[in-house]
N, C-alpha and C positions, 0 to 999 in steps of 0.2 A: 496660170497657177502651176507651181512646181511641186513635185512630190519629193520628200526627203525623209530618211530615217535617222534618228539620233540614238546612239548607244552611249549611255552615261548621262544621268539626269541629276547631277549634284548641283552645287550653288551656281556654277556657270552654265552647265548643260541645260538645266531646267529653264533658266531664264532665256537662254538663246533659243531653245525650241519654242518657248512661248512667244518671243518676239517674231519669229518666223510665222508661227500660227496666226498671230494677230494680223499679219500682213496679207492673209488669205491663202497661204500655201498649205498644202496637205502634209502634216507632220505625223510620223509614227515614231513613238519613243519607247525605248527599253532601258531598264536598269535592273540590276540584281535585287535591289531593295524593293520589297513589296509595298512599302509605304511611299515610294516615289510616284510621281504623276505619270506612270508608264501606261502605254496602250496595249502592249503585248507582253507575254510572259517569258519570251526567250528570243535570242538572236535569230534562231531558225524561223520562228513565227514572223519576226519582223521582215526577213527576206521574202517570205511567201506573200506577205501583204503588199509589198512594194511591187510596182509594175516596171519591168525592164524597159530601157536601161536604168538601173537603180543608182541612187546616190545615197551613201551612208556616211554620216558625220560622227566621228568617234570623239568622245569627251571623257576619257578615263585617265587615271594617273599615269605619268610617264614611266618608261622602263618596261618591266615584265608585263604589267597589266595591259599596256598598249600593244606590246608585241604579240601577246596571246590573242588579243581581240582582233588584230589585223590578220593573224594566221587563221583564226576561225572564219573571218569574213572571206579570206582568200579561198577557203575550201567550200564556201557556200555560194559566193557570187559567180557571175558568168562573164564571159568576154563582153566588153562594152560598158560594164558597170564601173562605178567610181567610188573610191574610199577617200574621205577627207579626215585628216587628223588635226583637230583643233585644240588638243591639249598642250602640255608644256614639254613635249618630247625633245630630246637632243637631236640636233640636225643630222648627225651621223646615223642615227636610227632611221630617220626619214629616207636617207639614201638607200639603206638596206631594204626598207619596206617597199619603196618604189620599184627597186630592181626585182624583188621577189614577186610582186603583183604583176609586173610587166610580162613575166613569163607566161601568164595566163590571160594577157591582153586586158587586164583590169587597171584602170587609171588610178593615180594617187596624187593627192595634193596635201601639202602641210600648211597649216595656217596658225601663225602666232596671233593670239587674241589678247587684247588688253581692254579693260573696262570694268572688271570686277563685278560686284553685285549691283552696281549702278547702270550696267549696260542695258538692262531691260528697258529703261526709260530713256537713256541717253545715247544708246548705240555703242558699238564696239569698234575699236581700231583693229584692222585686219592686215596682217602681213603674210602674203601668200607665196608659196614656192611650188613649182611644177610647170608642166607644159602649157603653152599659151592656149591651145585648143581646149584643154580641160578647165582652165581658168574661165574661159568664155562660157563654157557650158554651165558652170556653177555661179556665174555672175548674178543671176536673179536673187540667189540666196545671199551672196555677199552684199548686194545693194540693199537688201532688207536689214541685214545685221549692222551695217556701218551707220555712223551718225547721219542724220538727215541733212546736215549742212553741206555734204558733198565730199568732205575730206575723210581721213581715217582709213584709207584703203591703198594698198600698193601690191603690185605683182613684183615681188622682190627678185625673182630669178628662178633658177632650176630647183629640183627637189632638194629640200633642206634649207633653202634660202629664207623661207618664211620663219622657221623656228630659229635660224641663226640671227635674223633681224630682231626677233622677240627676245632672244637671249641677251643681245647687246642692250636692247631697251631696258630689260630688267636689271642689267648691271649698272646702267646709268641711274636707274631708280634707286639702287642701293646707295650710290654716292650722294644724290640729292637729299634723301631722307637723313643720311648721316650728318650732312652739313647743317640741316635744320636742327637736328638733335644737339649737335655741339654748340650751335648758337644759343639754343634754349638753355643749355647748362651754364654757359658763360654769363648770360643775362641774369640767371638766378643767383649766380655767385657774386654779382656786383651789387654792393650796398646802394649805389646811386639809383638803380632801377627798381621801382616799387610796383610796377604793374606789367609783368612780363607778357601775359596774354594779350593786353592791349597793344603792346609793341608789335607782336606778330600780326594782330588784326590791322594795324596801320600799314603794314607792308603789303596787304592784299590789293591795294590800289596805287597805281602810279609808280611803283618801284620796279627795278629790273629783275628782282628775284620773286615776283609774284608767280603763282602757279596753282593748279588744282590741288597739288599736294599741300601747299601752304594753306589753301582754303580748308582742307580737311583737318590740318593741324589746329587751326582756329576752332573748328567744330569740336575737336576732341578737348581742347582747353576750355571751351565754354561749359562742357559737361563736367570737367574735372581740372580746375586751374592748376593744381599742384601735381596732377597725375598720380595722386597718392593711391588710387585703387588699382594701379597697374604695376606689375613687376617689370623691371628693366631687362627683360629677356626677349630676344628676337631670334627665331629660327631662320635658317636659310633653306630654300626649297630646291637648290641645285643650280639655278641659272647663273648665280654669281660665280660659283666655282667653275662652271663651264666657260663663262666669259673669260676668266683669267687663264684657263687652260688654253683657250683659243688665242689669247693675247701672247702667251709664251710661244705657241706654235708659229705665230706670224711675226714674232719679235716686235710687238706693239706695246709700249710702256703704258700701264694703267695703274698708277700709284693711288689715285683717289678711290677707284672701285676696289682695289686690293685692301686698302685701309678700312673701307666700309665693311667688307666681308670679315676681316679680322676683328673688327669691333663687335660684330655679332658673335664671333667665337668668345670674345671676352665677356659678353653679356651673360654667358652661361656660368661664369665664375663669380660674378658680383652683381650689383644692382645700380649701375650708373644712371643718372637722370637722362643722359643723351639716349640711352637705349629704351627708356620709357617712351620717348617720343617716337622712335622707330616702331615699337610695339603698338602704340596707339594709332599710328598712321596705317600700319598693315591691317589693323582692325577696321579702320574707317573706310579704306578704299576697297578692301577685298573681303570684309566680313570674317577675317581670320580670328580664331579664338585668342584670347589674351589670358595670361596668368595673373591672378589677383595678387595683391600684396600679401594676402594671407596664405597664398600658395595654391589656391584652387583654380581650376581652369574655367573661365567664363565663356559664354557663347559669344558669337560674332556680333558685329555692330548692328544697331537697329536701323538698317538702311533698306531701300527697296530691294526685295528679293531675299533678304537675309533670313526670312522666316521659312525658306525652303530648306528642309532638313537634308543635309548631304548624306547620301548613302555611302557605304564602304568604299565603292569605287568611283566616287565623285571626284572631279578634277580639282586641281589646285588653282584658284583664280590668280591672274596676274595683273 
């Protein structure tokens, strides 16, 4: 049995902590929201409960919230302890956090996590960055979180590599969703096609474009064939922009991902059918809220784990 602390019990964090707990490990969770399934009332209390050498998994929004959390942990933890950032941090932040904690002999791993609200039952794909010895130390937790089939895990490289890999993963995700959305719009525009949802359903078996995202699109179309209840508005959570910035830095052409990101920008100006698909897919795989056609914000998808109320500092699932 491994002991681990979780800071951040939003849609992803709460489900991940629960999956680890169900596997028999000792989990201590903290979140600022009193309505969360937390075990302690503060980070300080969490540190006191854990037995050295401690491992603390951070699942809070990227940027300042993560930086502040890592800084607090750096002031409370001791030499030999380990911090794991499983949120959607930018890889350059990981490199800074690893360097900062190393001055106190505190280990640091960054983990790009994919699986959304379905990860509790299906497992999560994990992309890990950091020193080999630290990865080996946390391997029992990684083995618990990853899918039972044996795949879904990679030690991608040094500090920052895990979130760099997840960043590119999410950029690819942008392009795939946009392609499905544009195909949906063209099928709807053609008079010859009378059953667009069944066309997509037929593609889920035997075709070269079948995927889990396609399965989720069929699920969304089953519930709302015309997607009339969803406004064609899709936010971007940062990874698409970071991917393109990295592409520019490395002189790598990424026209598909760039077009997909720009299409999301366009969705904030009008209501194209293609963006209804992107909004519906984000709701299906990650439980992201959608904007109804009437303009109100609807809660996330009715998927496993979607009933976990995300606190203010809950992470954005990918």
